[in-house]
N, C-alpha and C positions, 0 to 999 in steps of 0.2 A: 481519528476519533479517540475516545478515551477521555481521561481527565488530567488535570495538572499534576497530580501525584504520580500517575502512570508515566507521563512524559518525563518527569524528573528521574524516576527510577530507570527508565529506558536510557536517558542520556548518561547517567552514571554507569550503568552496566556496560555500555558500549563506548564510553569515554568520548562522547560527542561534545565538541567545543563550540559549535554554532547554535543559534537559536532554534528551538523546536516549537512549532505552532500547532495548536490543537483546535478542533472545530466541533465542540460538543453539540452544537445545534444542527450540524451537517449542512449548513447553508452553502458552503463551497461545493460539496458533493452534488447538491441540487443544481447549483449554478452551472457546473460543468457536465451535468447529466450523467453522473455515475449511477448505474442501475442498482435498484434494491430488489434482489431476487435470491433464490436459493444458491445458484451458481456452482452446483456440483454435477459433474458428469464423469464418464469413464476416464477421460484424460486427467481430470483433477485427482482421481483416486490413484492413477498410475504415477503421476508426478509426486503425490504425497508419499507413496511407497519408495520411490527413488530417493527422495530427500531423507526419509526415515532411515533407509539403509546406509546413508552417508553420515548418520549421526545427528541430523537436525531434528529438533523437537519444537513444536509450537507451544508458546506460552499461553497464558490466560487470554481469552478473547476480550478485546476492549470495544465498547460500543455495540452497535447492532451487528449480529452475525450475518444478516442478510445484505448489508451494505458492501457492494463490490468496490474495489479500488482501482489503482492504476498509477500512472505517472504523468505529471505535467511539468515541463521545463519552460521557464520564462527567461527571455533574454531582452533586457531593457523594456520590460513591461509587455512584450509581445510573446505569444505562445510559440516556442521554437520546436517543441515536441509534445505530443499528446497521445497517450495510450489509455483507452477506457477498457478495463477488464470486464468481460462478460461472465467469467467464471473465477472462482478462487484460484490464486496462484498464477494468473496470466500476467506476469510482470515481464518487462523487457530487460535485456542485459544492459549494464551501465554503458558499454561502448555504443550501443544503439541509441540510447537516450542522449548521450553527449554528442552524437553525430548531428543533432539538431542545432548545435551552436555554430 
């Protein structure tokens, strides 16, 4: 989510050389049934503290604060890996995601 300006700033900040796509209408979130909910629990608070202690800081929120995310990996147009987060920060490790290939 977010807008084109935010995507451009993100790509410059992290030196991303591949295309970044944005979905301001959230149509893809709806298509893949990513939930829209508060998404905060004890585990979320615990993970946030762990990351904060390691020096990570969350930037400005883009789009809806209630929209939950996740990861979807496509291989030749087919879904090879799909994780739908029910709470904020429920992301999978890169190795687990790439195991879908």
